[in-house]
N, C-alpha and C positions, 0 to 999 in steps of 0.2 A: 712718330708715330710710336715715341719708346713701352713700357709697359703693356701695350698693347700683345698677346699675347698669336700667338701662331694660330690658331682655331679665329681667331676676332679678327685676323689679315686675311684669310681665306674667306672669310663671310662678307667682310668690305667689298672684296675685289669680287666675288659674284653679283652682290649688291651691278655695283656698276655697269659689269658690261648685262646681267640680266635685265638689269630696267630698259634701257630701251625695247628688249624685243616683247618684255612683258606690256610696255604699253601700246606697242603692232598690236597683239596677239590681240587687245582690251579691245583697239580702234577698230578693229574689222573681227570679231568673233559673230556677228550677226550679222555679216555684211552677204549680199547678195552673190550666184555665183559668176557674172559679171565684175567681181570686183577682184582685184589681187587677193592668192592664194596667202592663208596663216603661212605657210609655211616661206611664201617667199618676201614674206615681212621680214618673220624671225631673223633669215638669211640678212636679208639688206639691213638689219642693222646691226647686225653683228658686223659685217663688215665696215661697215662704218666704225665701229667703236676698236676693230684690230686696230683702223689707222691710226688708231688717238694712242697707242700700247703698241707700238713697233717703231724700233730707230732706225735709220737708214745709214749705210754706212755715207763718208766726205764723197760726194760728185754726184751723188743720186738723183741730186736733181739740176737740171741747167741754168737756172740763174735760182736766189732767193725765192722771188716770187713764181716758180712755176707751180703747178695746179698738182698734186700728190692724185695720181691716174688709176683706178681702180679698171682694169680690164673686166668682160663678159663672155668669159665663154659658154656655148650650150643652152642657155636660158633666157631667151630674148626679155620674158617676162619679170626674171629678176632684177634686169638690169635694168625696164622700162622705173620700177617699182624704188630700186637707189638712186637711181639720177635727178625720181622726184624727190626719193627722203634727203640728199645732200645739197639740193639746194639752196643756194647762196651761205652754205656750213663750211666751215677751214677747220685745220686741222696742222698745229703746228706752226702757222701761219702761211699755208699753204691751202689755195681753196683747193674744192674736191672737184674734179670730173672721173662722167663712168663712159666707159670704151666699147663699143659693141666687138665683138674679137673673131673671129671666123679659123681656119685650120690655114696654117701659112702665115695667119699675118704676125708681119713682125710685132715685139711685145717692146721694144723701143720706146722706152716713155712710161712703161707700167711700173706698178710699185706693186700694186694690190694685184695675184692674176686670181678669178671666180672659175673654175672649172668645172661647168656641168655634168651632171652622171647622162652618158649617152656611150658612144660607140666606143669599148676599148683600147680602140686604136687611136680615135682622135684626143682620149687621156692623153695619156702618153705621148702622143706627138706634141701635145702644147706644154707637158711636163718636161720635156724632153730640148726644146724651144727657151724655158725661163732657167734651164741647169746651169751653173755657172753665177749668174744673174744673179743684181739685189734684189731679184722678187718674192713677197710674201706671196704662196700659193698656198691656196685651196682648197675644198672641190669636197664634192657628197659622193663621187664614185666610189662603189663599192670598192674597199681594199687602195683606196687613195696614200694610202699613209706610203704600202709594201708597194706600189709604185714611184715614190717618190716623192708624196706632196709632203708641203709641210704642215696644215691642220686638215684635217678632213671632218668633217659636218656627219657626227653620229644620233643615233638616236638611244636613249637614255632614260630608264623608267618615265616613258611616254612622252620625253619630253625634248627637243634639240641640245645638243651639247657640241661640243669639241672637243676634238685630239690634236695633242701637240706631239712634231715630230723633231726634236730635235737639236738631233743628229742632222737631221737637211738646213734645219734653222741657219746652223749655227755655219756649214760649211759655204750660207750664202752672205755672210757676214751680216747679217741682220742681229737685231739682239729687240726682242721681246723682253717685257718689262715684265717682275716676278707676282705683281698682280692679274696678269693675264695668265698667265699660268699656274696660281693660285686657283682661281676661277673654271680652268678646263679637267674637261673630264677626266684626261688621261694623260702621262705628259710621259711619252716615250722617250728614251738615254738619261732622265734627269738618272744624277745622283743621291 
């Protein structure tokens, strides 16, 4: 990629993350109310794409063929949509599985944890359970970054985007690709 400007790299990164979200929006824009919401479609696409832009430390997978597990708490409709979207897909040689989580559930084996906006105490409890583990935490709750979440879904210029808190990411020993950071709405803790 030598010779590409920083702007060109950022544009390419935005395209690679935004394409699944755009396709999901187009596929469901005219759907009836009984169909999954466009917002859940876009969030599911982002969660799937995040998996391909994160490196987990050694020992995060029990075996080389262990699945990459995405836990979803507080939004069963999103979990259902994500399960359909990732069926039969892999990331870095790992099949993807989706697990619905409830407050108090163990996070063993979870690599990405989405916490839906709900009761503030539930969000705080789930983030506390993930603290110290190599789990990418994502939420759409208000002030989720301030509460200790790594990635927060936000609406910017009438689009669903995401902010990243590098401090929380670095303390978990996860590594997020520069391409994903370039596509973020805002990166906190960037140098």
